[in-house]
C-alpha positions, -999 to +999 in steps of 0.1 A: +227-121-312+227-161-307+237-177-336+213-206-355+219-225-382+184-211-400+182-173-388+198-150-364+177-149-332+180-113-310+193-121-277+167-115-248+176-089-220+180-115-196+207-135-217+224-101-223+226-093-188+241-127-177+268-122-207+274-082-192+266-092-154+249-066-131+255-028-137+271-021-103+297+002-090+316-025-069+320-061-083+333-073-051+296-062-035+275-080-061+295-112-053+274-119-023+237-134-021+221-106-042+235-088-070+202-072-074+206-053-044+242-043-057+223-031-088+195-008-066+225+008-047+244+017-078+211+032-090+207+051-061+241+064-061+236+079-098+204+090-089+213+108-061+242+127-078+220+134-108+191+149-083+214+169-063+234+183-094+196+189-105+188+207-076+215+233-075+215+240-110+181+245-108+182+268-078+208+286-094+182+290-125+158+303-101+178+330-087+201+319-060+235+302-068+259+288-051+242+266-027+246+229-017+220+201-022+213+202+013+209+240+017+183+240-010+164+210+007+168+231+039+148+263+019+122+239+008+116+223+044+113+258+058+088+269+032+071+238+036+033+244+049+044+280+056+050+271+094+078+280+115+102+253+118+130+244+144+161+231+131+158+197+146+123+193+131+143+198+097+168+171+106+141+147+114+121+154+079+153+154+058+165+123+083+199+142+086+220+127+115+244+153+114+226+186+126+254+209+122+252+205+088+215+218+087+226+245+111+250+257+088+227+253+057+201+276+077+231+303+086+240+304+048+203+309+042+197+339+066+228+352+052+212+352+016+179+367+030+156+339+019+151+327+053+141+345+087+146+332+124+128+339+159+135+332+191+111+318+211+125+309+247+153+286+243+143+277+207+149+291+173+123+289+149+129+294+109+104+307+084+107+314+044+110+353+039+091+370+008+121+365-014+124+329-001+091+322-010+095+338-047+129+319-053+109+286-044+082+297-064+104+300-092+122+266-086+089+250-089+080+265-121+115+256-137+110+222-126+075+218-140+091+231-172+125+210-174+113+180-151+079+170-148+069+168-186+100+145-190+092+122-167+057+113-185+081+105-214+096+074-197+057+064-193+056+070-157+021+082-142+020+100-109+008+065-096+038+050-104+061+077-091+041+074-058+049+035-057+085+045-061+086+067-037+071+046-009+096+018-019+125+042-014+112+052+020+107+014+028+146+009+014+156+040+036+142+022+067+161-010+060+193+008+058+187+029+089+180-005+107+215-021+091+234+013+099+221+009+135+230-027+133+265-022+120+272+005+146+270-022+174+293-046+161 
């Protein structure tokens, strides 16, 4: 609190942030032109780690333990719209550069019996099995019970979430472009 001779005046959030500084993982990155970008990056880091932990635990609760976050994403991608998918298509949709990680995830999912494969010429197409579809349905129900209502308590509407998603996709494109630029240095 700021001291005033007459009364105590609470600090504003802006005053508090100047006193504390930005919330970042690396102060040396916040020392440049945009401390706010460092704050965004730290938010992405902690949100990404929390999201990965959530996916794994939700999938375990749905009946399929011992999967990595990428395994969970690949299963949901294969299940998406009930159409056969090539591993290259999954990589494209998930923005995964290292295709061997998706190939490994698909092999794991095949072993668990939640994904099936079919050769068509030189291409392999993947589809979700009945077991995989049931697991995805269970995951969806657990997600509704544990997560969706909680988001409402934070005051976010579906439109707000859509705006945030759009912003994150835009930021993703900026980071992709920056990665290409950095690779050419």
